[in-house]
ZAPAZA-633512 format. One record per atom (N, C-alpha, C): atom name; x, y, z; residue number from 0. Coordinates in nm, 3 decimals, decimal comma, always signed. Each point is the difference from the previous one (the first is absolute). Layout:
<rs>
   atom        px        py        pz     n
     CA         X         Y         Z   NUM
...
</rs>
This chain:
<rs>
   atom        px        py        pz     n
      N    -1,468    -2,104    +0,872     0
     CA    +0,131    +0,015    -0,044     0
      C    +0,057    +0,132    +0,041     0
      N    +0,127    +0,007    +0,017     1
     CA    +0,075    +0,122    +0,024     1
      C    +0,117    +0,020    -0,095     1
      N    +0,054    +0,119    -0,003     2
     CA    +0,117    +0,035    -0,089     2
      C    +0,086    +0,098    +0,058     2
      N    +0,120    -0,002    -0,030     3
     CA    +0,105    +0,093    +0,034     3
      C    +0,069    +0,065    -0,130     3
      N    +0,017    +0,122    -0,004     4
     CA    +0,059    +0,053    -0,122     4
      C    +0,083    +0,133    +0,025     4
      N    +0,099    +0,015    -0,094     5
     CA    +0,083    +0,119    +0,008     5
      C    -0,088    +0,112    -0,060     5
      N    -0,017    +0,105    +0,073     6
     CA    -0,076    +0,116    -0,048     6
      C    +0,080    +0,074    -0,104     6
      N    -0,039    -0,020    -0,127     7
     CA    +0,073    +0,077    -0,114     7
      C    -0,081    +0,097    -0,061     7
      N    -0,123    +0,029    +0,054     8
     CA    -0,080    +0,107    -0,055     8
      C    -0,095    +0,047    +0,113     8
      N    -0,017    +0,123    +0,031     9
     CA    -0,109    +0,056    +0,077     9
      C    -0,028    +0,128    -0,068     9
      N    -0,068    -0,011    -0,116    10
     CA    -0,009    +0,107    -0,092    10
      C    -0,144    +0,053    -0,004    10
      N    -0,018    +0,121    -0,056    11
     CA    -0,134    +0,061    -0,011    11
      C    -0,080    -0,067    -0,088    11
      N    -0,132    -0,018    +0,031    12
     CA    -0,092    -0,071    -0,084    12
      C    -0,150    +0,040    +0,030    12
      N    -0,051    +0,093    -0,083    13
     CA    -0,142    +0,036    +0,016    13
      C    -0,046    +0,020    +0,129    13
      N    +0,053    +0,097    +0,081    14
     CA    -0,043    +0,028    +0,135    14
      C    +0,043    -0,094    +0,106    14
      N    +0,086    -0,100    -0,037    15
     CA    +0,051    -0,094    +0,100    15
      C    +0,139    -0,031    -0,033    15
      N    +0,047    -0,125    +0,032    16
     CA    +0,137    -0,044    -0,030    16
      C    -0,004    -0,129    -0,069    16
      N    +0,109    -0,024    -0,075    17
     CA    +0,022    -0,129    -0,067    17
      C    +0,121    -0,064    +0,078    17
      N    -0,028    -0,105    +0,074    18
     CA    +0,099    -0,073    +0,067    18
      C    +0,043    -0,120    -0,088    18
      N    +0,127    -0,023    -0,026    19
     CA    +0,042    -0,119    -0,073    19
      C    +0,141    -0,038    +0,035    19
      N    +0,035    -0,125    -0,018    20
     CA    +0,133    -0,049    +0,022    20
      C    +0,015    -0,144    -0,048    20
      N    +0,118    -0,049    +0,041    21
     CA    +0,040    -0,133    -0,029    21
      C    +0,006    -0,085    +0,128    21
      N    -0,076    -0,117    -0,009    22
     CA    -0,014    -0,082    +0,110    22
      C    +0,130    -0,057    +0,058    22
      N    +0,011    -0,019    +0,119    23
     CA    +0,124    -0,060    +0,058    23
      C    -0,041    -0,114    +0,098    23
      N    +0,090    -0,087    +0,024    24
     CA    -0,019    -0,114    +0,106    24
      C    +0,020    +0,046    +0,138    24
      N    -0,005    -0,085    +0,091    25
     CA    +0,014    +0,029    +0,141    25
      C    +0,140    +0,060    +0,036    25
      N    +0,096    -0,022    -0,095    26
     CA    +0,134    +0,051    +0,018    26
      C    +0,029    +0,122    -0,083    26
      N    -0,106    +0,059    -0,046    27
     CA    +0,002    +0,129    -0,093    27
      C    +0,076    -0,029    -0,124    27
      N    -0,003    -0,118    -0,053    28
     CA    +0,061    -0,024    -0,123    28
      C    -0,108    +0,009    -0,115    28
      N    +0,020    +0,071    -0,103    29
     CA    -0,100    +0,016    -0,111    29
      C    -0,039    -0,138    -0,049    29
      N    -0,131    -0,011    -0,045    30
     CA    -0,046    -0,113    -0,065    30
      C    -0,019    +0,025    -0,145    30
      N    +0,027    -0,103    -0,081    31
     CA    -0,009    +0,008    -0,156    31
      C    -0,091    -0,111    -0,048    31
      N    -0,066    +0,030    -0,105    32
     CA    -0,089    -0,088    -0,073    32
      C    +0,038    +0,015    -0,157    32
      N    +0,037    -0,113    -0,060    33
     CA    +0,035    +0,008    -0,146    33
      C    +0,108    +0,113    -0,031    33
      N    +0,099    +0,008    +0,094    34
     CA    +0,116    +0,081    -0,025    34
      C    -0,038    +0,152    +0,019    34
      N    -0,124    +0,026    +0,050    35
     CA    -0,035    +0,141    +0,029    35
      C    -0,024    +0,007    +0,154    35
      N    +0,024    +0,118    +0,050    36
     CA    -0,038    +0,022    +0,145    36
      C    -0,153    -0,021    +0,008    36
      N    -0,033    -0,047    +0,122    37
     CA    -0,147    -0,021    +0,034    37
      C    -0,067    +0,130    +0,053    37
      N    -0,074    +0,064    -0,088    38
     CA    -0,048    +0,137    +0,044    38
      C    -0,135    -0,016    +0,072    38
      N    -0,024    +0,089    +0,078    39
     CA    -0,133    +0,014    +0,066    39
      C    -0,046    +0,141    +0,017    39
      N    -0,132    +0,026    -0,027    40
     CA    -0,052    +0,138    +0,020    40
      C    -0,122    -0,012    +0,088    40
      N    +0,005    +0,037    +0,123    41
     CA    -0,120    +0,001    +0,083    41
      C    -0,101    +0,104    -0,042    41
      N    -0,125    -0,041    -0,017    42
     CA    -0,102    +0,094    -0,045    42
      C    -0,124    -0,014    +0,095    42
      N    -0,083    +0,098    -0,009    43
     CA    -0,118    +0,014    +0,089    43
      C    -0,128    +0,007    -0,083    43
      N    -0,115    -0,018    +0,075    44
     CA    -0,121    +0,020    -0,077    44
      C    -0,027    +0,148    -0,022    44
      N    +0,078    +0,068    -0,076    45
     CA    -0,019    +0,140    -0,026    45
      C    -0,018    +0,015    -0,154    45
      N    -0,017    +0,133    -0,041    46
     CA    -0,036    +0,015    -0,140    46
      C    +0,104    -0,060    -0,099    46
      N    +0,127    +0,027    +0,027    47
     CA    +0,105    -0,049    -0,089    47
      C    +0,094    -0,097    +0,074    47
      N    -0,049    -0,056    +0,112    48
     CA    +0,081    -0,099    +0,077    48
      C    +0,100    +0,078    +0,090    48
      N    +0,005    +0,133    +0,001    49
     CA    +0,096    +0,068    +0,078    49
      C    -0,010    -0,028    +0,153    49
      N    +0,110    -0,002    +0,067    50
     CA    +0,010    -0,012    +0,146    50
      C    -0,017    +0,130    +0,059    50
      N    -0,097    +0,024    +0,093    51
     CA    -0,012    +0,121    +0,062    51
      C    +0,127    +0,062    +0,061    51
      N    +0,021    +0,129    -0,012    52
     CA    +0,125    +0,069    +0,040    52
      C    +0,035    -0,034    +0,142    52
      N    -0,093    +0,000    +0,091    53
     CA    +0,027    -0,015    +0,140    53
      C    +0,063    -0,143    +0,031    53
      N    -0,039    -0,094    -0,087    54
     CA    +0,056    -0,139    +0,013    54
      C    +0,140    -0,013    -0,043    54
      N    +0,018    +0,062    -0,130    55
     CA    +0,133    -0,011    -0,062    55
      C    +0,112    +0,090    +0,048    55
      N    -0,034    +0,114    +0,054    56
     CA    +0,092    +0,110    +0,023    56
      C    +0,111    -0,033    +0,106    56
      N    -0,024    -0,090    +0,097    57
     CA    +0,102    -0,025    +0,096    57
      C    +0,120    -0,085    -0,065    57
      N    -0,016    -0,055    -0,122    58
     CA    +0,100    -0,093    -0,050    58
      C    +0,094    +0,071    -0,100    58
      N    +0,132    -0,031    +0,012    59
     CA    +0,095    +0,055    -0,093    59
      C    +0,053    -0,102    -0,090    59
      N    +0,068    +0,049    -0,111    60
     CA    +0,065    -0,084    -0,094    60
      C    +0,107    -0,087    +0,071    60
      N    -0,006    -0,126    -0,038    61
     CA    +0,091    -0,103    +0,055    61
      C    -0,036    -0,058    +0,129    61
      N    -0,115    +0,044    +0,058    62
     CA    -0,061    -0,060    +0,114    62
      C    -0,046    -0,144    -0,038    62
      N    +0,008    -0,091    +0,088    63
     CA    -0,062    -0,125    -0,017    63
      C    -0,141    +0,001    +0,054    63
      N    -0,088    -0,005    -0,088    64
     CA    -0,146    +0,017    +0,041    64
      C    -0,065    -0,138    +0,009    64
      N    -0,069    -0,023    +0,115    65
     CA    -0,075    -0,127    +0,021    65
      C    -0,156    +0,016    -0,019    65
      N    -0,064    -0,078    -0,060    66
     CA    -0,145    +0,003    -0,014    66
      C    -0,049    -0,134    +0,014    66
      N    -0,133    -0,007    +0,047    67
     CA    -0,070    -0,131    +0,022    67
      C    -0,130    -0,002    -0,075    67
      N    -0,057    -0,122    -0,005    68
     CA    -0,121    -0,031    -0,066    68
      C    -0,006    +0,045    -0,143    68
      N    +0,103    -0,034    -0,077    69
     CA    +0,007    +0,059    -0,138    69
      C    -0,074    -0,097    -0,088    69
      N    -0,054    +0,060    -0,111    70
     CA    -0,087    -0,069    -0,089    70
      C    +0,038    +0,059    -0,143    70
      N    +0,032    -0,090    -0,089    71
     CA    +0,028    +0,052    -0,142    71
      C    -0,112    +0,078    -0,044    71
      N    +0,031    +0,118    -0,067    72
     CA    -0,110    +0,078    -0,058    72
      C    +0,063    +0,062    -0,132    72
      N    +0,044    -0,078    -0,095    73
     CA    +0,061    +0,058    -0,127    73
      C    -0,109    +0,074    -0,069    73
      N    +0,052    +0,102    -0,075    74
     CA    -0,098    +0,081    -0,088    74
      C    +0,080    +0,023    -0,131    74
      N    -0,038    -0,067    -0,104    75
     CA    +0,068    +0,015    -0,133    75
      C    +0,150    -0,022    +0,014    75
      N    +0,069    +0,099    -0,044    76
     CA    +0,153    +0,000    +0,009    76
      C    +0,048    +0,003    +0,144    76
      N    -0,072    +0,045    +0,096    77
     CA    +0,034    +0,007    +0,143    77
      C    -0,014    -0,125    +0,070    77
      N    +0,090    -0,100    -0,045    78
     CA    -0,009    -0,130    +0,052    78
      C    +0,058    -0,020    +0,150    78
      N    +0,070    +0,110    +0,045    79
     CA    +0,058    +0,005    +0,126    79
      C    -0,092    +0,030    +0,110    79
      N    -0,118    +0,042    -0,033    80
     CA    -0,088    +0,057    +0,113    80
      C    -0,053    -0,105    +0,092    80
      N    -0,006    +0,027    +0,128    81
     CA    -0,057    -0,082    +0,106    81
      C    -0,076    +0,094    +0,094    81
      N    -0,125    -0,049    +0,040    82
     CA    -0,063    +0,061    +0,115    82
      C    +0,057    -0,047    +0,132    82
      N    -0,012    +0,079    +0,104    83
     CA    +0,060    -0,034    +0,125    83
      C    -0,074    +0,064    +0,112    83
      N    +0,024    -0,053    +0,125    84
     CA    -0,059    +0,048    +0,124    84
      C    +0,075    +0,133    +0,033    84
      N    -0,062    +0,108    -0,015    85
     CA    +0,062    +0,132    +0,016    85
      C    +0,045    +0,014    +0,150    85
      N    -0,050    -0,074    +0,087    86
     CA    +0,035    +0,019    +0,145    86
      C    +0,124    -0,082    +0,028    86
      N    +0,045    -0,081    -0,089    87
     CA    +0,108    -0,089    +0,027    87
      C    +0,132    +0,063    -0,037    87
      N    +0,000    +0,095    -0,087    88
     CA    +0,125    +0,056    -0,060    88
      C    +0,098    +0,050    +0,119    88
      N    +0,126    -0,032    -0,031    89
     CA    +0,098    +0,043    +0,104    89
      C    +0,145    -0,016    -0,067    89
      N    +0,096    +0,069    +0,065    90
     CA    +0,135    -0,009    -0,049    90
      C    +0,078    -0,114    +0,074    90
      N    +0,070    -0,073    -0,079    91
     CA    +0,066    -0,121    +0,053    91
      C    +0,154    +0,005    -0,026    91
      N    +0,048    +0,119    -0,012    92
     CA    +0,148    +0,015    -0,022    92
      C    +0,033    +0,088    -0,120    92
      N    +0,125    -0,008    -0,040    93
     CA    +0,051    +0,089    -0,106    93
      C    +0,084    -0,082    -0,090    93
      N    -0,012    +0,028    -0,139    94
     CA    +0,072    -0,068    -0,099    94
      C    +0,139    +0,073    -0,022    94
      N    +0,103    -0,073    -0,007    95
     CA    +0,133    +0,065    -0,019    95
      C    +0,012    +0,052    -0,143    95
      N    +0,030    +0,124    -0,014    96
     CA    +0,011    +0,061    -0,131    96
      C    +0,117    -0,050    -0,090    96
      N    +0,088    -0,060    +0,077    97
     CA    +0,112    -0,065    -0,058    97
      C    -0,036    -0,108    -0,105    97
      N    -0,123    -0,058    +0,035    98
     CA    -0,045    -0,120    -0,085    98
      C    -0,100    +0,041    -0,110    98
      N    -0,020    +0,128    -0,020    99
     CA    -0,098    +0,045    -0,102    99
      C    +0,039    -0,062    -0,144    99
      N    +0,131    -0,001    -0,030   100
     CA    +0,045    -0,043    -0,126   100
      C    -0,053    -0,140    -0,026   100
      N    -0,025    -0,071    +0,101   101
     CA    -0,032    -0,144    -0,013   101
      C    -0,145    -0,016    -0,047   101
      N    -0,087    +0,102    +0,010   102
     CA    -0,138    -0,012    -0,042   102
      C    -0,036    +0,082    -0,122   102
      N    +0,104    +0,062    -0,057   103
     CA    -0,026    +0,078    -0,127   103
      C    -0,031    -0,092    -0,114   103
      N    -0,093    +0,052    -0,091   104
     CA    -0,038    -0,093    -0,111   104
      C    +0,059    +0,051    -0,122   104
      N    +0,025    -0,091    -0,091   105
     CA    +0,053    +0,033    -0,136   105
      C    -0,095    -0,055    -0,106   105
      N    -0,071    +0,083    -0,074   106
     CA    -0,081    -0,030    -0,105   106
      C    +0,037    +0,086    -0,124   106
      N    -0,036    -0,044    -0,116   107
     CA    +0,028    +0,082    -0,117   107
      C    -0,062    +0,139    -0,005   107
      N    -0,113    +0,022    +0,072   108
     CA    -0,060    +0,126    +0,010   108
      C    -0,080    +0,004    +0,133   108
      N    -0,057    +0,121    +0,031   109
     CA    -0,070    +0,014    +0,128   109
      C    -0,148    -0,013    -0,016   109
      N    -0,052    -0,098    +0,079   110
     CA    -0,152    -0,022    +0,010   110
      C    -0,063    -0,003    -0,139   110
      N    +0,053    -0,085    -0,087   111
     CA    -0,069    -0,034    -0,126   111
      C    +0,047    +0,065    -0,131   111
      N    +0,053    +0,123    +0,011   112
     CA    +0,055    +0,064    -0,119   112
      C    +0,102    +0,100    +0,034   112
      N    +0,047    +0,079    -0,100   113
     CA    +0,108    +0,098    +0,026   113
      C    -0,056    +0,137    +0,003   113
      N    -0,130    +0,021    +0,010   114
     CA    -0,067    +0,128    +0,006   114
      C    -0,035    +0,038    +0,138   114
      N    -0,078    +0,105    +0,011   115
     CA    -0,043    +0,045    +0,132   115
      C    -0,134    -0,048    +0,044   115
      N    -0,073    -0,068    -0,089   116
     CA    -0,128    -0,050    +0,035   116
      C    -0,035    -0,117    -0,097   116
      N    -0,105    -0,076    +0,040   117
     CA    -0,053    -0,114    -0,073   117
      C    -0,139    +0,033    -0,034   117
      N    -0,044    -0,052    -0,118   118
     CA    -0,141    +0,028    -0,040   118
      C    -0,075    -0,111    +0,058   118
      N    -0,144    +0,024    -0,001   119
     CA    -0,093    -0,092    +0,059   119
      C    +0,018    -0,146    -0,072   119
      N    +0,044    -0,006    -0,119   120
     CA    +0,015    -0,129    -0,063   120
      C    +0,128    -0,076    +0,042   120
      N    +0,115    +0,089    +0,015   121
     CA    +0,122    -0,070    +0,033   121
      C    +0,005    -0,029    +0,153   121
      N    -0,070    +0,067    +0,074   122
     CA    +0,002    -0,024    +0,146   122
      C    -0,056    -0,141    +0,033   122
      N    -0,086    -0,056    -0,092   123
     CA    -0,051    -0,124    +0,023   123
      C    +0,103    -0,114    -0,016   123
      N    +0,108    +0,036    -0,065   124
     CA    +0,112    -0,092    -0,018   124
      C    +0,096    -0,004    +0,123   124
      N    -0,017    +0,085    +0,090   125
     CA    +0,093    +0,020    +0,114   125
      C    -0,056    -0,077    +0,124   125
      N    +0,097    -0,086    +0,064   126
     CA    -0,046    -0,067    +0,115   126
      C    +0,060    +0,039    +0,134   126
      N    +0,054    +0,127    -0,004   127
     CA    +0,057    +0,050    +0,120   127
      C    -0,010    +0,160    -0,005   127
      N    +0,014    +0,070    +0,111   128
     CA    -0,006    +0,136    +0,006   128
      C    +0,102    +0,072    +0,080   128
      N    +0,100    -0,078    +0,043   129
     CA    +0,098    +0,050    +0,083   129
      C    +0,142    -0,049    -0,043   129
      N    +0,097    +0,088    +0,014   130
     CA    +0,145    -0,037    -0,035   130
      C    +0,091    +0,069    +0,098   130
      N    +0,114    -0,054    +0,013   131
     CA    +0,106    +0,074    +0,085   131
      C    +0,125    +0,000    -0,077   131
      N    +0,052    +0,112    -0,025   132
     CA    +0,121    +0,013    -0,085   132
      C    +0,111    +0,094    +0,061   132
      N    +0,116    +0,005    -0,058   133
     CA    +0,088    +0,099    +0,040   133
      C    +0,071    +0,071    -0,118   133
      N    +0,044    +0,105    +0,015   134
     CA    +0,073    +0,080    -0,110   134
      C    +0,090    +0,088    +0,052   134
      N    +0,119    +0,026    -0,072   135
     CA    +0,097    +0,103    +0,034   135
      C    +0,000    +0,112    -0,100   135
      N    -0,103    +0,013    -0,078   136
     CA    -0,021    +0,103    -0,099   136
      C    -0,138    +0,062    +0,022   136
      N    -0,011    +0,119    +0,064   137
     CA    -0,125    +0,050    +0,037   137
      C    +0,006    +0,146    +0,014   137
      N    -0,117    +0,062    -0,009   138
     CA    -0,006    +0,147    +0,019   138
      C    -0,147    +0,037    +0,046   138
      N    -0,004    +0,076    +0,102   139
     CA    -0,135    +0,046    +0,052   139
      C    -0,044    +0,125    -0,077   139
      N    -0,124    +0,002    -0,037   140
     CA    -0,060    +0,106    -0,075   140
      C    -0,124    +0,051    +0,077   140
      N    -0,004    +0,131    +0,010   141
     CA    -0,110    +0,063    +0,075   141
      C    -0,084    +0,078    -0,107   141
      N    -0,125    -0,048    -0,017   142
     CA    -0,083    +0,068    -0,095   142
      C    -0,111    +0,077    +0,070   142
      N    -0,030    +0,122    -0,051   143
     CA    -0,103    +0,083    +0,062   143
      C    -0,114    +0,016    -0,107   143
      N    -0,125    -0,036    +0,033   144
     CA    -0,106    +0,012    -0,096   144
      C    -0,081    +0,127    +0,046   144
      N    -0,058    +0,068    -0,100   145
     CA    -0,074    +0,127    +0,023   145
      C    -0,122    -0,028    +0,104   145
      N    -0,058    -0,111    -0,014   146
     CA    -0,112    -0,026    +0,083   146
      C    +0,038    -0,027    +0,151   146
      N    +0,123    -0,040    +0,023   147
     CA    +0,043    -0,025    +0,136   147
      C    +0,146    +0,067    +0,017   147
      N    +0,006    +0,134    -0,003   148
     CA    +0,126    +0,073    +0,006   148
      C    +0,078    -0,023    +0,133   148
      N    -0,071    -0,038    +0,101   149
     CA    +0,060    -0,008    +0,132   149
      C    +0,023    -0,147    +0,042   149
      N    -0,026    -0,090    -0,087   150
     CA    +0,020    -0,136    +0,015   150
      C    +0,073    -0,063    -0,114   150
      N    +0,132    +0,020    -0,002   151
     CA    +0,077    -0,053    -0,114   151
      C    -0,006    -0,153    -0,002   151
      N    +0,004    -0,065    -0,126   152
     CA    +0,013    -0,141    -0,009   152
      C    +0,142    -0,040    -0,004   152
      N    +0,041    -0,103    +0,079   153
     CA    +0,138    -0,047    -0,007   153
      C    -0,003    -0,123    -0,084   153
      N    +0,094    +0,008    -0,096   154
     CA    +0,017    -0,119    -0,090   154
      C    +0,150    -0,044    +0,005   154
      N    +0,026    -0,117    -0,052   155
     CA    +0,135    -0,044    -0,013   155
      C    +0,027    -0,062    -0,135   155
      N    +0,102    +0,045    -0,062   156
     CA    +0,051    -0,056    -0,128   156
      C    +0,114    -0,096    +0,034   156
      N    -0,009    -0,121    -0,054   157
     CA    +0,109    -0,087    +0,034   157
      C    +0,015    -0,100    -0,121   157
      N    +0,115    -0,065    +0,004   158
     CA    +0,036    -0,105    -0,106   158
      C    -0,017    -0,140    +0,065   158
      N    -0,066    -0,085    -0,080   159
     CA    -0,018    -0,141    +0,044   159
      C    -0,002    -0,086    -0,130   159
      N    +0,099    -0,088    -0,004   160
     CA    +0,021    -0,098    -0,112   160
      C    +0,007    +0,085    -0,132   160
      N    +0,089    +0,108    +0,003   161
     CA    +0,030    +0,077    -0,109   161
      C    -0,120    +0,079    -0,055   161
      N    -0,104    +0,023    +0,083   162
     CA    -0,121    +0,073    -0,038   162
      C    -0,016    +0,110    +0,102   162
      N    -0,035    +0,126    -0,046   163
     CA    -0,025    +0,109    +0,086   163
      C    -0,140    +0,004    +0,035   163
      N    -0,043    +0,009    +0,124   164
     CA    -0,132    +0,018    +0,039   164
      C    -0,008    +0,132    +0,085   164
      N    -0,123    +0,057    -0,003   165
     CA    -0,024    +0,121    +0,086   165
      C    -0,138    -0,018    +0,063   165
      N    -0,006    -0,021    +0,135   166
     CA    -0,123    -0,037    +0,068   166
      C    -0,024    +0,089    +0,111   166
      N    -0,125    +0,022    +0,040   167
     CA    -0,034    +0,073    +0,120   167
      C    +0,028    -0,073    +0,128   167
      N    +0,047    +0,071    +0,103   168
     CA    +0,023    -0,067    +0,127   168
      C    -0,120    +0,028    +0,100   168
      N    -0,045    -0,111    +0,055   169
     CA    -0,118    +0,003    +0,083   169
      C    +0,046    -0,039    +0,148   169
      N    +0,124    +0,002    +0,032   170
     CA    +0,056    -0,021    +0,130   170
      C    -0,003    +0,132    +0,073   170
      N    -0,096    +0,014    +0,098   171
     CA    -0,027    +0,135    +0,065   171
      C    +0,129    +0,043    +0,077   171
      N    +0,068    -0,096    +0,065   172
     CA    +0,120    +0,045    +0,082   172
      C    +0,105    +0,056    -0,077   172
      N    +0,025    -0,074    -0,118   173
     CA    +0,110    +0,046    -0,088   173
      C    -0,046    +0,138    -0,060   173
      N    -0,112    +0,009    -0,051   174
     CA    -0,059    +0,123    -0,054   174
      C    +0,018    +0,120    +0,085   174
      N    -0,041    -0,019    +0,131   175
     CA    +0,011    +0,112    +0,096   175
      C    +0,147    +0,038    +0,028   175
      N    +0,082    -0,099    +0,016   176
     CA    +0,140    +0,020    +0,026   176
      C    +0,068    +0,073    -0,115   176
      N    -0,041    -0,039    -0,121   177
     CA    +0,063    +0,062    -0,122   177
      C    -0,045    +0,147    -0,007   177
      N    -0,131    +0,022    +0,012   178
     CA    -0,047    +0,140    -0,008   178
      C    +0,065    +0,097    +0,107   178
      N    +0,032    -0,057    +0,119   179
     CA    +0,061    +0,065    +0,100   179
      C    +0,148    +0,025    -0,027   179
      N    +0,069    -0,104    -0,057   180
     CA    +0,141    +0,013    -0,030   180
      C    +0,032    -0,074    -0,124   180
      N    +0,013    +0,067    -0,118   181
     CA    +0,011    -0,066    -0,125   181
      C    +0,153    -0,050    -0,025   181
      N    +0,082    +0,006    +0,103   182
     CA    +0,137    -0,057    -0,010   182
      C    +0,019    -0,138    +0,070   182
      N    -0,114    -0,059    +0,040   183
     CA    +0,016    -0,122    +0,078   183
      C    +0,063    -0,114    -0,072   183
      N    -0,007    +0,006    -0,137   184
     CA    +0,064    -0,111    -0,076   184
      C    +0,125    +0,040    -0,062   184
      N    +0,055    +0,116    +0,024   185
     CA    +0,118    +0,053    -0,067   185
      C    +0,114    -0,097    +0,010   185
      N    +0,020    -0,066    +0,107   186
     CA    +0,119    -0,092    +0,027   186
      C    -0,039    -0,143    -0,001   186
      N    -0,117    -0,033    -0,044   187
     CA    -0,058    -0,134    -0,004   187
      C    +0,041    -0,068    -0,137   187
      N    +0,057    -0,111    -0,002   188
     CA    +0,051    -0,071    -0,115   188
      C    -0,106    -0,089    -0,060   188
      N    -0,090    -0,055    +0,087   189
     CA    -0,097    -0,101    -0,039   189
      C    -0,124    +0,010    +0,072   189
      N    -0,122    -0,015    -0,063   190
     CA    -0,121    -0,004    +0,057   190
      C    -0,061    -0,129    -0,023   190
      N    -0,102    -0,042    +0,093   191
     CA    -0,079    -0,115    -0,014   191
      C    -0,148    +0,048    -0,005   191
      N    -0,077    -0,062    -0,088   192
     CA    -0,135    +0,052    -0,017   192
      C    -0,097    -0,118    -0,012   192
      N    -0,113    +0,023    +0,060   193
     CA    -0,121    -0,084    -0,020   193
      C    -0,094    +0,059    -0,103   193
      N    -0,022    -0,066    -0,101   194
     CA    -0,086    +0,040    -0,118   194
      C    -0,138    -0,062    +0,007   194
      N    -0,099    +0,078    -0,035   195
     CA    -0,143    -0,050    +0,009   195
      C    -0,074    +0,055    -0,116   195
      N    -0,119    -0,041    -0,012   196
     CA    -0,096    +0,047    -0,100   196
      C    -0,117    +0,059    +0,074   196
      N    -0,038    +0,122    -0,047   197
     CA    -0,118    +0,069    +0,063   197
      C    -0,129    -0,049    -0,061   197
      N    -0,105    +0,060    +0,064   198
     CA    -0,137    -0,033    -0,052   198
      C    -0,019    +0,067    -0,138   198
      N    -0,091    -0,051    -0,082   199
     CA    -0,010    +0,043    -0,135   199
      C    -0,042    +0,146    -0,006   199
      N    +0,053    +0,067    -0,099   200
     CA    -0,037    +0,148    -0,027   200
      C    -0,013    +0,016    -0,152   200
      N    -0,121    +0,020    -0,043   201
     CA    -0,046    +0,018    -0,139   201
      C    +0,047    -0,116    -0,085   201
      N    -0,020    -0,120    +0,056   202
     CA    +0,036    -0,120    -0,082   202
      C    +0,149    -0,049    +0,010   202
      N    +0,078    +0,078    +0,079   203
     CA    +0,142    -0,037    +0,005   203
      C    +0,034    -0,025    +0,150   203
      N    +0,105    -0,089    +0,014   204
     CA    +0,047    -0,052    +0,129   204
      C    +0,141    +0,058    +0,014   204
      N    +0,025    +0,116    +0,072   205
     CA    +0,125    +0,053    +0,010   205
      C    +0,088    -0,059    +0,112   205
      N    +0,132    -0,007    -0,030   206
     CA    +0,096    -0,053    +0,094   206
      C    +0,039    +0,106    +0,096   206
      N    +0,033    -0,046    +0,125   207
     CA    +0,043    +0,094    +0,107   207
      C    +0,121    -0,050    +0,072   207
      N    +0,068    +0,093    +0,067   208
     CA    +0,116    -0,031    +0,086   208
      C    -0,058    +0,006    +0,135   208
      N    -0,032    -0,111    +0,063   209
     CA    -0,065    -0,007    +0,135   209
      C    +0,089    +0,034    +0,111   209
      N    +0,124    -0,028    -0,029   210
     CA    +0,107    +0,034    +0,110   210
      C    +0,137    +0,023    -0,056   210
      N    +0,076    +0,086    +0,061   211
     CA    +0,143    +0,013    -0,037   211
      C    +0,079    -0,018    +0,123   211
      N    +0,090    -0,095    +0,008   212
     CA    +0,089    -0,031    +0,115   212
      C    +0,141    +0,026    -0,040   212
      N    +0,067    +0,076    +0,094   213
     CA    +0,137    +0,049    -0,037   213
      C    +0,086    +0,005    +0,117   213
</rs>
């Protein structure tokens, strides 16, 4: 089997990258199942399923990525995971950003609850690990931790369904651009974000902003 998907995440993940997106048909039209976009996350036989950097780095957000020989490889809440032939990956076009609003999701909360993380008990109730949303109320926050004074953490506070969230950004391109120029969003009225859940840390599963598109 093969698949084509809109690249909505090419984020940092434990020494590699997390590629993910929404599947499209041959005409680049997004696919839906049960009123939700059909998500896909290519994974490899690596420690955390991360895609090696040299394989993922050529691809940009909104690229249409094509992969072959896919095989479902769900892991707990990460139902979107598929193994693939790493030699088959290629770019098959570009998704028009004018249509991003058509793939945004509306749920009462983000990835299972209104907090920043899920416990090991509540994560078992979740059957997905990816979302795509939009907001016009947001603020970038740069946090500096004593143990990493030269590597600030970029976070985003935003409103979604009348709830305020503040989550770390793992989009390397956005992070680097913002550190270089913290005015890049000054005249931006709306952002689109791919949200994900990271690997467990001390019994908790923290939510992440895997990409910011503006």
